[in-house]
MARRO-591254 format. One record per residue (C-alpha): residue number from 1; x negated, y negated, z negated. Coordinates in nm, 2 decimals, padded with zeros to 4 digits, m for minus. Layout:
    k      px      py      pz
  NUM       X       Y       Z
...
% end
This chain:
    k      px      py      pz
    1  m09.94  m14.23   07.19
    2  m09.74  m14.46   06.96
    3  m09.99  m14.73   06.91
    4  m10.28  m14.85   07.13
    5  m10.63  m14.73   07.07
    6  m10.83  m14.93   06.83
    7  m10.52  m15.12   06.71
    8  m10.59  m15.33   06.39
    9  m10.28  m15.21   06.17
   10  m10.39  m15.42   05.89
   11  m10.39  m15.74   06.08
   12  m10.10  m15.64   06.32
   13  m09.82  m15.52   06.11
   14  m09.68  m15.59   05.75
   15  m09.47  m15.32   05.59
   16  m09.29  m15.41   05.26
   17  m08.99  m15.31   05.06
   18  m08.75  m15.57   04.92
   19  m08.48  m15.42   04.71
   20  m08.28  m15.18   04.93
   21  m08.45  m15.26   05.26
   22  m08.76  m15.13   05.42
   23  m08.89  m15.42   05.64
   24  m09.17  m15.45   05.89
   25  m09.31  m15.76   06.06
   26  m09.50  m15.71   06.39
   27  m09.74  m16.01   06.33
   28  m09.83  m16.09   06.69
   29  m09.48  m16.09   06.84
   30  m09.30  m16.21   06.52
   31  m09.04  m15.92   06.57
   32  m08.88  m15.79   06.25
   33  m08.75  m15.44   06.20
   34  m08.54  m15.28   05.94
   35  m08.67  m14.93   05.89
   36  m08.53  m14.61   05.75
   37  m08.76  m14.41   05.49
   38  m08.88  m14.17   05.76
   39  m08.99  m14.44   06.00
   40  m09.16  m14.63   05.72
   41  m09.35  m14.33   05.61
   42  m09.45  m14.25   05.98
   43  m09.58  m14.60   06.03
   44  m09.78  m14.58   05.70
   45  m09.94  m14.25   05.82
   46  m10.00  m14.42   06.17
   47  m10.19  m14.69   05.98
   48  m10.38  m14.43   05.77
   49  m10.49  m14.24   06.08
   50  m10.57  m14.54   06.31
   51  m10.27  m14.46   06.54
   52  m10.32  m14.08   06.57
   53  m09.95  m13.96   06.62
   54  m10.03  m13.59   06.60
   55  m10.23  m13.63   06.25
   56  m09.94  m13.85   06.13
   57  m09.68  m13.58   06.23
   58  m09.88  m13.29   06.08
   59  m09.93  m13.48   05.74
   60  m09.56  m13.54   05.71
   61  m09.44  m13.20   05.79
   62  m09.43  m13.12   05.42
   63  m09.15  m13.40   05.39
   64  m08.97  m13.39   05.72
   65  m08.89  m13.15   05.99
   66  m09.09  m13.13   06.32
   67  m08.78  m13.24   06.52
   68  m08.73  m13.54   06.29
   69  m09.09  m13.65   06.32
   70  m09.08  m13.61   06.70
   71  m08.77  m13.81   06.72
   72  m08.92  m14.09   06.52
   73  m09.24  m14.08   06.73
   74  m09.03  m14.12   07.06
   75  m08.82  m14.40   06.91
   76  m09.14  m14.60   06.80
   77  m09.29  m14.55   07.15
   78  m08.97  m14.70   07.30
   79  m09.00  m15.00   07.08
   80  m09.38  m15.02   07.15
   81  m09.31  m15.01   07.53
   82  m09.05  m15.29   07.49
   83  m09.32  m15.51   07.33
   84  m09.16  m15.54   06.98
   85  m09.42  m15.33   06.77
   86  m09.80  m15.29   06.77
   87  m09.83  m15.60   07.00
   88  m10.16  m15.74   07.09
   89  m10.29  m16.08   06.95
   90  m10.25  m16.39   07.13
   91  m10.55  m16.60   07.23
   92  m10.54  m16.91   07.02
   93  m10.81  m17.12   07.18
   94  m10.60  m17.43   07.26
   95  m10.80  m17.74   07.25
   96  m10.63  m17.98   07.01
   97  m10.86  m18.28   07.07
   98  m10.64  m18.44   07.33
   99  m10.31  m18.42   07.15
  100  m10.13  m18.76   07.12
  101  m10.04  m18.91   06.78
  102  m09.67  m18.84   06.73
  103  m09.63  m18.91   06.35
  104  m09.74  m19.14   06.10
  105  m09.68  m19.19   05.72
  106  m09.66  m19.54   05.62
  107  m09.77  m19.59   05.26
  108  m09.56  m19.91   05.23
  109  m09.61  m19.93   04.85
  110  m09.92  m19.85   04.65
  111  m09.71  m19.90   04.34
  112  m09.43  m19.72   04.14
  113  m09.16  m19.78   03.90
  114  m09.22  m19.43   03.74
  115  m09.51  m19.25   03.58
  116  m09.47  m18.89   03.69
  117  m09.72  m18.69   03.48
  118  m09.83  m18.45   03.77
  119  m09.84  m18.73   04.04
  120  m10.12  m18.67   04.28
  121  m10.12  m19.03   04.38
  122  m10.23  m19.17   04.05
  123  m09.89  m19.28   03.96
  124  m09.85  m19.46   04.29
  125  m10.16  m19.65   04.37
  126  m10.37  m19.35   04.50
  127  m10.66  m19.47   04.27
  128  m10.69  m19.78   04.49
  129  m10.58  m20.15   04.45
  130  m10.20  m20.15   04.41
  131  m10.01  m20.35   04.66
  132  m09.73  m20.36   04.91
  133  m09.75  m20.34   05.29
  134  m09.68  m20.66   05.47
  135  m09.43  m20.68   05.76
  136  m09.72  m20.76   05.98
  137  m09.91  m20.45   05.90
  138  m09.59  m20.24   05.93
  139  m09.52  m20.38   06.28
  140  m09.88  m20.32   06.37
  141  m09.84  m19.96   06.26
  142  m09.54  m19.90   06.49
  143  m09.72  m20.05   06.77
  144  m10.02  m19.84   06.71
  145  m09.80  m19.52   06.71
  146  m09.64  m19.61   07.04
  147  m09.99  m19.70   07.19
  148  m10.13  m19.36   07.08
  149  m09.83  m19.14   07.15
  150  m09.89  m19.09   07.53
  151  m09.57  m18.92   07.68
  152  m09.43  m18.82   07.35
  153  m09.08  m18.98   07.33
  154  m08.96  m18.89   06.98
  155  m09.19  m19.03   06.71
  156  m09.18  m18.97   06.34
  157  m09.23  m19.24   06.08
  158  m09.22  m19.15   05.71
  159  m09.18  m19.43   05.45
  160  m09.38  m19.32   05.15
  161  m09.56  m19.44   04.84
  162  m09.56  m19.48   04.54
  163  m09.21  m19.58   04.56
  164  m09.13  m19.74   04.91
  165  m08.81  m19.91   04.79
  166  m09.02  m20.14   04.59
  167  m09.08  m20.28   04.93
  168  m08.72  m20.26   05.04
  169  m08.69  m20.61   05.19
  170  m08.99  m20.54   05.42
  171  m08.85  m20.20   05.52
  172  m08.53  m20.36   05.64
  173  m08.71  m20.59   05.88
  174  m08.95  m20.31   05.99
  175  m08.66  m20.07   06.09
  176  m08.50  m20.35   06.28
  177  m08.84  m20.42   06.45
  178  m08.86  m20.04   06.53
  179  m08.52  m20.04   06.69
  180  m08.62  m20.33   06.91
  181  m08.94  m20.16   07.01
  182  m08.74  m19.85   07.11
  183  m08.55  m20.04   07.38
  184  m08.88  m20.20   07.51
  185  m09.08  m19.87   07.51
  186  m08.82  m19.60   07.59
  187  m08.95  m19.42   07.26
  188  m08.73  m19.32   06.97
  189  m08.82  m19.36   06.60
  190  m08.70  m19.08   06.35
  191  m08.73  m19.27   06.02
  192  m08.76  m19.08   05.68
  193  m08.75  m19.24   05.34
  194  m08.89  m19.05   05.04
  195  m08.78  m19.21   04.72
  196  m08.74  m19.14   04.35
  197  m08.38  m19.28   04.39
  198  m08.41  m19.54   04.09
  199  m08.35  m19.83   04.32
  200  m08.09  m19.68   04.54
  201  m07.79  m19.90   04.52
  202  m07.48  m19.93   04.75
  203  m07.65  m20.18   04.97
  204  m07.95  m19.97   05.03
  205  m07.76  m19.66   05.07
  206  m07.55  m19.84   05.35
  207  m07.88  m19.94   05.50
  208  m08.00  m19.59   05.51
  209  m07.67  m19.47   05.66
  210  m07.64  m19.74   05.92
  211  m08.00  m19.70   06.05
  212  m07.97  m19.31   06.06
  213  m08.28  m19.27   05.83
  214  m08.33  m18.93   05.68
  215  m08.39  m18.92   05.31
  216  m08.60  m18.71   05.08
  217  m08.48  m18.75   04.71
  218  m08.69  m18.65   04.42
  219  m08.54  m18.44   04.14
  220  m08.71  m18.16   03.96
  221  m08.39  m17.96   03.84
  222  m08.24  m17.93   03.49
  223  m08.25  m18.24   03.28
  224  m08.52  m18.10   03.04
  225  m08.73  m18.00   03.35
  226  m08.70  m18.33   03.53
  227  m08.75  m18.54   03.22
  228  m09.07  m18.36   03.11
  229  m09.27  m18.49   03.39
  230  m09.06  m18.75   03.59
  231  m09.06  m19.03   03.34
  232  m09.00  m19.41   03.36
  233  m09.27  m19.66   03.28
  234  m09.13  m19.68   02.92
  235  m09.18  m19.31   02.86
  236  m08.80  m19.21   02.90
  237  m08.67  m18.95   03.12
  238  m08.51  m19.05   03.46
  239  m08.25  m18.77   03.52
  240  m07.95  m18.97   03.39
  241  m08.04  m19.27   03.60
  242  m08.13  m19.10   03.93
  243  m07.87  m18.82   03.96
  244  m07.58  m19.05   04.01
  245  m07.77  m19.24   04.27
  246  m07.86  m18.92   04.46
  247  m07.50  m18.80   04.45
  248  m07.40  m19.13   04.61
  249  m07.65  m19.11   04.88
  250  m07.56  m18.76   04.97
  251  m07.18  m18.81   04.96
  252  m07.24  m19.07   05.23
  253  m07.36  m18.80   05.47
  254  m07.71  m18.92   05.57
  255  m07.86  m18.80   05.90
  256  m08.05  m18.54   05.69
  257  m08.15  m18.50   05.34
  258  m08.36  m18.29   05.11
  259  m08.37  m18.28   04.72
  260  m08.74  m18.24   04.67
  261  m08.85  m18.11   04.33
  262  m09.18  m17.98   04.20
  263  m09.24  m17.69   03.96
  264  m09.54  m17.65   03.74
  265  m09.68  m17.39   03.51
  266  m09.45  m17.54   03.24
  267  m09.14  m17.42   03.42
  268  m09.21  m17.09   03.57
  269  m08.84  m17.01   03.55
  270  m08.79  m17.25   03.84
  271  m08.50  m17.05   04.00
  272  m08.29  m17.20   03.73
  273  m08.38  m17.54   03.85
  274  m08.29  m17.46   04.19
  275  m07.96  m17.31   04.07
  276  m07.90  m17.64   03.87
  277  m07.96  m17.86   04.18
  278  m07.72  m17.65   04.39
  279  m07.46  m17.65   04.12
  280  m07.48  m18.03   04.13
  281  m07.35  m18.00   04.48
  282  m07.67  m18.03   04.69
  283  m07.74  m17.77   04.97
  284  m08.07  m17.88   05.11
  285  m08.34  m17.83   04.85
  286  m08.72  m17.81   04.85
  287  m08.91  m17.69   04.53
  288  m09.29  m17.72   04.57
  289  m09.54  m17.56   04.34
  290  m09.80  m17.80   04.17
  291  m10.12  m17.68   04.32
  292  m10.48  m17.81   04.36
  293  m10.76  m17.84   04.10
  294  m10.68  m17.66   03.77
  295  m10.50  m17.88   03.52
  296  m10.22  m17.84   03.28
  297  m09.96  m17.86   03.56
  298  m10.11  m17.68   03.86
  299  m10.02  m17.31   03.90
  300  m10.31  m17.07   03.81
  301  m10.41  m16.72   03.90
  302  m10.28  m16.59   03.57
  303  m09.93  m16.75   03.64
  304  m09.90  m16.57   03.96
  305  m09.71  m16.25   03.84
  306  m09.44  m16.47   03.68
  307  m09.42  m16.69   03.99
  308  m09.40  m16.40   04.23
  309  m09.12  m16.24   04.02
  310  m08.94  m16.58   04.00
  311  m08.95  m16.61   04.37
  312  m08.76  m16.27   04.38
  313  m08.51  m16.42   04.14
  314  m08.48  m16.73   04.36
  315  m08.43  m16.50   04.67
  316  m08.15  m16.33   04.49
  317  m07.98  m16.65   04.41
  318  m07.98  m16.76   04.77
  319  m07.85  m16.42   04.86
  320  m07.57  m16.45   04.63
  321  m07.48  m16.79   04.75
  322  m07.50  m16.66   05.11
  323  m07.26  m16.37   05.04
  324  m07.01  m16.62   04.89
  325  m07.02  m16.83   05.22
  326  m07.24  m17.11   05.07
  327  m07.52  m17.20   05.31
  328  m07.82  m17.33   05.12
  329  m08.12  m17.46   05.30
  330  m08.42  m17.39   05.10
  331  m08.72  m17.56   05.27
  332  m08.98  m17.29   05.22
  333  m08.74  m17.03   05.38
  334  m08.67  m17.23   05.68
  335  m08.88  m17.02   05.91
  336  m08.80  m16.97   06.27
  337  m08.81  m16.60   06.25
  338  m08.69  m16.57   06.62
  339  m08.93  m16.78   06.80
  340  m09.20  m16.83   06.54
  341  m09.42  m17.13   06.50
  342  m09.55  m17.32   06.81
  343  m09.89  m17.28   06.93
  344  m10.04  m17.57   06.76
  345  m09.89  m17.47   06.42
  346  m10.01  m17.11   06.48
  347  m10.35  m17.25   06.55
  348  m10.41  m17.52   06.29
  349  m10.13  m17.52   06.03
  350  m10.05  m17.90   06.06
  351  m10.14  m18.19   06.27
  352  m10.31  m18.39   06.00
  353  m10.60  m18.61   06.14
  354  m10.49  m18.53   06.50
  355  m10.11  m18.57   06.56
  356  m10.03  m18.71   06.22
  357  m10.19  m19.00   06.03
  358  m10.13  m19.21   05.71
  359  m10.15  m19.57   05.69
  360  m10.21  m19.76   05.37
  361  m10.07  m20.12   05.27
  362  m10.40  m20.27   05.41
  363  m10.39  m20.08   05.73
  364  m10.65  m19.81   05.66
  365  m10.60  m19.48   05.83
  366  m10.65  m19.14   05.67
  367  m10.56  m18.79   05.80
  368  m10.28  m18.73   05.55
  369  m10.13  m18.87   05.23
  370  m10.34  m18.62   05.02
  371  m10.67  m18.76   05.14
  372  m10.58  m19.13   05.08
  373  m10.85  m19.30   04.87
  374  m11.13  m19.05   04.97
  375  m11.39  m19.25   05.15
  376  m11.52  m18.96   05.35
  377  m11.18  m18.93   05.52
  378  m11.13  m19.30   05.60
  379  m11.08  m19.28   05.97
  380  m11.05  m19.65   06.05
  381  m10.80  m19.94   06.04
  382  m10.49  m20.01   06.27
  383  m10.61  m20.35   06.34
  384  m10.91  m20.23   06.54
  385  m10.72  m19.93   06.65
  386  m11.03  m19.71   06.66
  387  m11.04  m19.36   06.49
  388  m11.36  m19.21   06.36
  389  m11.40  m18.93   06.61
  390  m11.62  m18.71   06.38
  391  m11.36  m18.70   06.10
  392  m11.09  m18.63   06.37
  393  m11.31  m18.34   06.49
  394  m11.34  m18.20   06.14
  395  m10.97  m18.14   06.16
  396  m10.96  m18.03   06.53
  397  m11.23  m17.76   06.45
  398  m11.05  m17.65   06.13
  399  m10.87  m17.39   06.32
  400  m10.72  m17.05   06.22
  401  m10.96  m16.86   06.43
  402  m11.25  m17.02   06.26
  403  m11.14  m16.90   05.92
  404  m11.27  m16.55   05.83
  405  m11.04  m16.54   05.52
  406  m10.74  m16.57   05.74
  407  m10.81  m16.36   06.06
  408  m10.65  m16.04   05.92
  409  m10.39  m16.19   05.70
  410  m10.04  m16.09   05.81
  411  m09.91  m16.43   05.73
  412  m10.16  m16.63   05.93
  413  m09.91  m16.74   06.20
  414  m09.67  m16.89   05.96
  415  m09.92  m17.12   05.81
  416  m10.19  m17.16   06.07
  417  m10.47  m17.13   05.81
  418  m10.30  m17.34   05.54
  419  m10.30  m17.70   05.42
  420  m10.62  m17.87   05.48
  421  m10.59  m18.10   05.18
  422  m10.49  m17.80   04.94
  423  m10.80  m17.60   05.06
  424  m11.04  m17.91   05.01
  425  m10.90  m18.02   04.67
  426  m10.90  m17.65   04.54
  427  m11.25  m17.53   04.69
  428  m11.42  m17.83   04.83
  429  m11.39  m17.69   05.17
  430  m11.11  m17.74   05.42
  431  m11.20  m17.41   05.59
  432  m11.15  m17.21   05.28
  433  m10.78  m17.16   05.21
  434  m10.65  m17.20   04.85
  435  m10.59  m16.83   04.75
  436  m10.31  m16.91   04.49
  437  m10.12  m17.10   04.75
  438  m10.17  m16.82   05.00
  439  m10.03  m16.56   04.76
  440  m09.72  m16.78   04.69
  441  m09.67  m16.85   05.07
  442  m09.69  m16.47   05.15
  443  m09.42  m16.40   04.89
  444  m09.20  m16.69   05.02
  445  m09.23  m16.55   05.37
  446  m09.12  m16.20   05.26
  447  m08.83  m16.34   05.08
  448  m08.72  m16.55   05.38
  449  m08.75  m16.24   05.60
  450  m08.54  m16.03   05.35
  451  m08.27  m16.32   05.35
  452  m08.25  m16.33   05.72
  453  m08.22  m15.95   05.75
  454  m07.94  m15.94   05.49
  455  m07.74  m16.18   05.71
  456  m07.78  m15.94   05.99
  457  m07.68  m15.64   05.78
  458  m07.37  m15.84   05.66
  459  m07.28  m15.94   06.01
  460  m07.30  m15.58   06.14
  461  m07.09  m15.47   05.85
  462  m06.83  m15.74   05.92
% end
């Protein structure tokens, strides 16, 4: 018998063809296989006949010889015995309640020097009173993270907004304070700065480099794409002002960087924006779809055929760069296809509200930046250091195994049930994944698998 009795083929394997390759993901083990046509057809028949090898062989005799089919059956049985196909599902019942906090996002500025049309943060103030975080609040936030991090040594701190460089003087002092606390606590802070790059000057760039701060730099792509949405307060486009600053930053070789763009339903040819960014000389890129409640920017169900086709174009583009020896890091394709996601990621998608929190300029605590300003998700304040346990439990309980829509999805272990905030803002329910995002994510995973397998094919040919 090739597969175990009662094996759930729909939940356990994913067969797909991408251009010249027949590919199969064994969902539970994460093993990926390149198949020939006969093996693909054989597995399809096994799926149709619930693992009945004899029925599969009998049905395929009109296409292949008996010897060919028996040989394929024997090969699949060997792979099955090796634990790389038709594997059983892991038990994902880990209790996330006691996980220490290891990352915080500091909204150091509820203000912005731009008015991006699609901004989820209401042009920087998150629908709240605008303001900048004080040094006192910033220090308390770092102390709070150290206190709540238990045995975790490497801690993540993201400087976010609004535009965090509007509070640049405070950031300098806060980073210095963080480095001092490292020596006292034995912890290490990994700082990340997300910026629109308007205020990046030589002095700030040196500050980022000297303090080993990772950077995320906002640019949507071609000038016409970027300037359609990423506009200054006077209504003019920002491309000509930010690109020179971004180039200066990247040329200084920061600890790590990503060019972070957004595509909307108004530029569904976003692979051209990716190409433009790469041709500017950048090789670490993230292009995120505008999602959430339906509006003139967010991707709609009617857009999905174009979006999925464009992801194919994007994958071809990355493959072309790969074949010329140019290594481009596209964020959504950076999947660990060998080890797969960790248990917490497989179980819950992200650590929002549990391992990861957001702190506002006044010290209020929220589960993530996309919940800031929503009173029902206000978890507390860093000055009393007490978290609302019931809100935290809402996130602890929002696990993959509790989401009926996810349990038989082949991509479930790559997203852990998806983004809490996206589900909530799309459906009003964190436990109901946003279908549009799910469809796009599955396509990206297929593209990432194809790209990884072409590397192997090229390596074998070399």
